[in-house]
BAMARLUM-791821 format. One record per residue (C-alpha): residue number from 0; residue in one letter; chain; x, y, z. Coordinates in steps of 0.5 Angstrom, whole numbers, plus 500, padded with zeros to 3 digits. Example, Ala and Ser with C-alpha at 12.3 -4.5 7.8 and 13.67 -1.06 7.14 Angstrom:
! BAMARLUM-791821
{0 a A {525 491 516}},
{1 s A {527 498 514}},
***
This chain:
! BAMARLUM-791821
{0 x A {191 382 384}},
{1 x A {189 383 392}},
{2 x A {184 379 390}},
{3 x A {188 374 387}},
{4 x A {194 373 391}},
{5 x A {189 372 398}},
{6 x A {185 367 394}},
{7 x A {191 363 393}},
{8 x A {194 364 399}},
{9 x A {187 362 403}},
{10 x A {187 355 398}},
{11 x A {195 354 399}},
{12 x A {193 353 406}},
{13 x A {188 349 406}},
{14 x A {191 345 402}},
{15 x A {197 345 406}},
{16 x A {192 343 412}},
{17 x A {189 337 409}},
{18 x A {196 335 408}},
{19 x A {197 335 415}},
{20 x A {191 332 417}},
{21 x A {192 325 412}},
{22 x A {199 325 415}},
{23 x A {197 325 421}},
{24 x A {191 320 420}},
{25 x A {196 316 416}},
{26 x A {202 315 421}},
{27 x A {197 315 427}},
{28 x A {194 308 422}},
{29 x A {200 305 422}},
{30 x A {202 306 429}},
{31 x A {197 301 432}},
{32 x A {198 297 426}},
{33 x A {205 298 428}},
{34 x A {202 295 434}},
{35 x A {200 289 433}},
{36 x A {204 286 429}},
{37 x A {210 288 435}},
{38 x A {205 285 441}},
{39 x A {200 280 438}},
{40 x A {203 278 432}},
{41 x A {211 278 435}},
{42 x A {212 278 427}},
{43 x A {219 282 427}},
{44 x A {218 283 418}},
{45 x A {212 286 419}},
{46 x A {213 291 425}},
{47 x A {219 293 421}},
{48 x A {214 294 414}},
{49 x A {209 299 419}},
{50 x A {216 302 421}},
{51 x A {219 304 415}},
{52 x A {212 306 412}},
{53 x A {210 310 419}},
{54 x A {219 315 418}},
{55 x A {217 316 411}},
{56 x A {211 319 411}},
{57 x A {214 323 417}},
{58 x A {219 326 412}},
{59 x A {214 329 408}},
{60 x A {211 332 415}},
{61 x A {215 339 414}},
{62 x A {214 345 418}},
{63 x A {210 349 413}},
{64 x A {205 344 412}},
{65 x A {205 343 420}},
{66 x A {204 350 421}},
{67 x A {197 350 417}},
{68 x A {194 347 422}},
{69 x A {188 349 425}},
{70 x A {184 345 430}},
{71 x A {179 349 434}},
{72 x A {177 351 427}},
{73 x A {176 344 424}},
{74 x A {169 342 424}},
{75 x A {172 335 422}},
{76 x A {174 334 430}},
{77 x A {166 333 432}},
{78 x A {164 330 426}},
{79 x A {164 321 429}},
{80 x A {160 314 427}},
{81 x A {157 310 431}},
{82 x A {162 304 428}},
{83 x A {168 309 430}},
{84 x A {166 307 438}},
{85 x A {167 300 438}},
{86 x A {171 294 435}},
{87 x A {168 287 435}},
{88 x A {175 284 435}},
{89 x A {182 285 432}},
{90 x A {180 283 425}},
{91 x A {176 289 425}},
{92 x A {180 293 428}},
{93 x A {185 293 423}},
{94 x A {181 292 417}},
{95 x A {179 301 420}},
{96 x A {185 302 421}},
{97 x A {188 298 413}},
{98 x A {182 302 410}},
{99 x A {185 309 414}},
{100 x A {192 308 412}},
{101 x A {190 307 406}},
{102 x A {185 312 404}},
{103 x A {190 318 407}},
{104 x A {195 316 402}},
{105 x A {191 317 397}},
{106 x A {188 323 399}},
{107 x A {196 326 401}},
{108 x A {197 323 393}},
{109 x A {193 328 390}},
{110 x A {192 334 394}},
{111 x A {201 333 393}},
{112 x A {200 333 386}},
{113 x A {197 340 387}},
{114 x A {203 343 392}},
{115 x A {208 337 392}},
{116 x A {209 331 385}},
{117 x A {215 329 389}},
{118 x A {212 327 395}},
{119 x A {205 325 392}},
{120 x A {209 320 387}},
{121 x A {212 317 395}},
{122 x A {205 317 397}},
{123 x A {203 312 390}},
{124 x A {207 307 392}},
{125 x A {207 307 399}},
{126 x A {199 306 398}},
{127 x A {201 300 394}},
{128 x A {207 298 400}},
{129 x A {200 298 404}},
{130 x A {196 294 401}},
{131 x A {200 289 400}},
{132 x A {202 290 408}},
{133 x A {194 289 409}},
{134 x A {195 281 405}},
{135 x A {201 280 409}},
{136 x A {198 280 417}},
{137 x A {193 277 414}},
{138 x A {196 271 411}},
{139 x A {201 271 417}},
{140 x A {194 272 423}},
{141 x A {192 266 419}},
{142 x A {198 262 420}},
{143 x A {199 263 426}},
{144 x A {194 263 428}},
{145 x A {193 254 424}},
{146 x A {200 253 427}},
{147 x A {196 254 434}},
{148 x A {190 251 433}},
{149 x A {191 242 434}},
{150 x A {183 241 434}},
{151 x A {179 241 428}},
{152 x A {172 241 426}},
{153 x A {170 239 420}},
{154 x A {163 238 420}},
{155 x A {156 234 419}},
{156 x A {149 234 417}},
{157 x A {146 237 423}},
{158 x A {139 240 425}},
{159 x A {144 242 430}},
{160 x A {149 244 427}},
{161 x A {150 251 429}},
{162 x A {148 250 437}},
{163 x A {153 244 436}},
{164 x A {158 249 433}},
{165 x A {159 254 438}},
{166 x A {158 249 444}},
{167 x A {165 247 442}},
{168 x A {168 253 441}},
{169 x A {165 255 448}},
{170 x A {170 248 449}},
{171 x A {175 251 446}},
{172 x A {175 251 439}},
{173 x A {179 255 435}},
{174 x A {179 251 427}},
{175 x A {171 250 424}},
{176 x A {171 246 417}},
{177 x A {163 247 414}},
{178 x A {163 241 411}},
{179 x A {157 237 408}},
{180 x A {156 235 400}},
{181 x A {148 234 399}},
{182 x A {145 241 399}},
{183 x A {144 244 395}},
{184 x A {148 251 393}},
{185 x A {143 256 397}},
{186 x A {142 253 404}},
{187 x A {150 251 403}},
{188 x A {151 259 403}},
{189 x A {147 261 408}},
{190 x A {149 257 413}},
{191 x A {156 258 411}},
{192 x A {154 265 412}},
{193 x A {152 264 418}},
{194 x A {159 259 421}},
{195 x A {163 264 419}},
{196 x A {159 269 422}},
{197 x A {160 265 428}},
{198 x A {167 263 428}},
{199 x A {168 272 427}},
{200 x A {165 273 434}},
{201 x A {168 266 437}},
{202 x A {176 269 434}},
{203 x A {176 262 431}},
{204 x A {178 260 423}},
{205 x A {173 258 418}},
{206 x A {175 254 413}},
{207 x A {170 253 406}},
{208 x A {170 244 405}},
{209 x A {172 244 397}},
{210 x A {168 250 394}},
{211 x A {173 255 393}},
{212 x A {168 260 391}},
{213 x A {163 259 396}},
{214 x A {169 261 399}},
{215 x A {170 267 397}},
{216 x A {163 269 398}},
{217 x A {163 269 405}},
{218 x A {170 272 406}},
{219 x A {172 265 409}},
{220 x A {179 264 413}},
{221 x A {181 259 408}},
{222 x A {179 253 403}},
{223 x A {180 245 404}},
{224 x A {181 240 398}},
{225 x A {181 233 397}},
{226 x A {186 229 392}},
{227 x A {179 230 386}},
{228 x A {178 237 387}},
{229 x A {181 244 383}},
{230 x A {189 244 384}},
{231 x A {193 249 390}},
{232 x A {196 253 384}},
{233 x A {189 255 381}},
{234 x A {186 255 389}},
{235 x A {191 260 390}},
{236 x A {190 264 384}},
{237 x A {183 266 386}},
{238 x A {183 265 393}},
{239 x A {189 271 394}},
{240 x A {195 270 398}},
{241 x A {192 271 404}},
{242 x A {188 265 405}},
{243 x A {189 258 408}},
{244 x A {188 252 403}},
{245 x A {189 245 407}},
{246 x A {189 239 402}},
{247 x A {187 231 404}},
{248 x A {193 226 403}},
{249 x A {191 218 405}},
{250 x A {200 217 403}},
{251 x A {206 220 403}},
{252 x A {206 220 396}},
{253 x A {201 225 397}},
{254 x A {203 228 403}},
{255 x A {209 231 399}},
{256 x A {207 232 393}},
{257 x A {201 238 397}},
{258 x A {207 240 400}},
{259 x A {210 241 394}},
{260 x A {206 245 390}},
{261 x A {204 249 397}},
{262 x A {199 247 401}},
{263 x A {197 251 408}},
{264 x A {196 245 412}},
{265 x A {195 237 411}},
{266 x A {190 232 413}},
{267 x A {193 225 413}},
{268 x A {188 220 414}},
{269 x A {183 216 414}},
{270 x A {187 213 419}},
{271 x A {181 209 422}},
{272 x A {175 207 417}},
{273 x A {169 212 417}},
{274 x A {162 213 414}},
{275 x A {164 220 413}},
{276 x A {170 216 408}},
{277 x A {167 210 406}},
{278 x A {170 209 400}},
{279 x A {177 210 403}},
{280 x A {180 205 407}},
{281 x A {185 206 413}},
{282 x A {190 208 413}},
{283 x A {192 207 419}},
{284 x A {199 209 424}},
{285 x A {203 207 420}},
{286 x A {202 214 416}},
{287 x A {201 218 422}},
{288 x A {209 215 424}},
{289 x A {211 218 417}},
{290 x A {208 224 416}},
{291 x A {210 226 425}},
{292 x A {217 225 421}},
{293 x A {216 228 415}},
{294 x A {211 233 415}},
{295 x A {213 241 416}},
{296 x A {207 244 416}},
{297 x A {202 243 420}},
{298 x A {198 237 419}},
{299 x A {191 234 423}},
{300 x A {190 226 423}},
{301 x A {184 224 420}},
{302 x A {179 219 420}},
{303 x A {176 215 425}},
{304 x A {179 219 432}},
{305 x A {173 220 438}},
{306 x A {175 219 446}},
{307 x A {177 211 444}},
{308 x A {182 212 440}},
{309 x A {185 219 441}},
{310 x A {191 217 444}},
{311 x A {192 211 440}},
{312 x A {194 216 435}},
{313 x A {197 222 439}},
{314 x A {202 216 442}},
{315 x A {204 215 434}},
{316 x A {206 222 434}},
{317 x A {201 227 431}},
{318 x A {199 233 435}},
{319 x A {194 235 431}},
{320 x A {187 232 429}},
{321 x A {181 233 425}},
{322 x A {175 230 428}},
{323 x A {168 230 425}},
{324 x A {163 225 430}},
{325 x A {167 226 435}},
{326 x A {163 233 437}},
{327 x A {158 234 432}},
{328 x A {154 227 435}},
{329 x A {157 229 442}},
{330 x A {152 229 448}},
{331 x A {157 234 451}},
{332 x A {159 238 444}},
{333 x A {164 243 450}},
{334 x A {165 236 454}},
{335 x A {168 232 448}},
{336 x A {172 238 445}},
{337 x A {175 240 453}},
{338 x A {177 233 453}},
{339 x A {180 231 447}},
{340 x A {184 240 447}},
{341 x A {187 236 455}},
{342 x A {189 231 452}},
{343 x A {192 234 445}},
{344 x A {196 239 451}},
{345 x A {198 233 455}},
{346 x A {201 230 449}},
{347 x A {205 237 447}},
{348 x A {208 237 455}},
{349 x A {210 231 455}},
{350 x A {214 232 449}},
{351 x A {217 239 451}},
{352 x A {218 236 458}},
{353 x A {222 229 454}},
{354 x A {226 234 450}},
{355 x A {228 238 456}},
{356 x A {230 232 459}},
{357 x A {234 230 454}},
***
């Protein structure tokens, strides 16, 4: 009888230690996420959600559970993994801590069933809330970076594509679309994977042209759809809420429809005739002026824009532009990128000063 009692006491102590460790782990992970929501994203809503989850966990962290803690004899304190010693970027840091929180909540749910079914049920619901938080945070971060991006590079075929894109990123580029209509899928997939890795290294958004399947395969930040591609609603269903969806538009009607259907951004053009869109007549600067007055989501003037006509487009009201040949075929892609960004920022500064004066 005494042995059974001793065994039960030992088992209960072990369960309390497991609960204590995972309550700490989940709360620590949430605090790391909360700090980024607060200081990195400046999101009151996401910060509050992290804080509420932390405080909810704290209500289950009883003194009885805490008293079972035995750090000196815990063999896990000396265990580590090489990947834990370094994070390559903020995305990896956030992903690691989401995994930490979700795994800890699952442990709390299962072991909580042995001690406190109410806590187990609460942790199950919190785990679902963390899944939603993960999607919302990724979506918020991507959309925030989209709003901040003024220059959009849409690629065209080139033997030096990776070198060109990296050179543009060194010049400050933060948004890239991989577009190649002619290559076989196996080649496109390989290049998309390499471009995705490059964008991750430089902290840039990576968008896949047309192909939702390839966007999913390489974990792209989103997809850009033409007027003849699948609907935004279907793309959203396939991609989920956290990825970006852009739509090409050539007139006010297409613009209004894309916005109503939930596009995250739109392309406005082609402003000038361009060999990239040989079947599309130029939409002209009037459409740029219309977008400047009516578009409430990020939009990029696109089509034949280069160093010679860039200021003309900006004067018509564009605050963001997309270019292809002006960077891909430039002798110095880094300098070309810097030129466009300097022009965009100059226009932004002038508009800000005029707003203050008025």
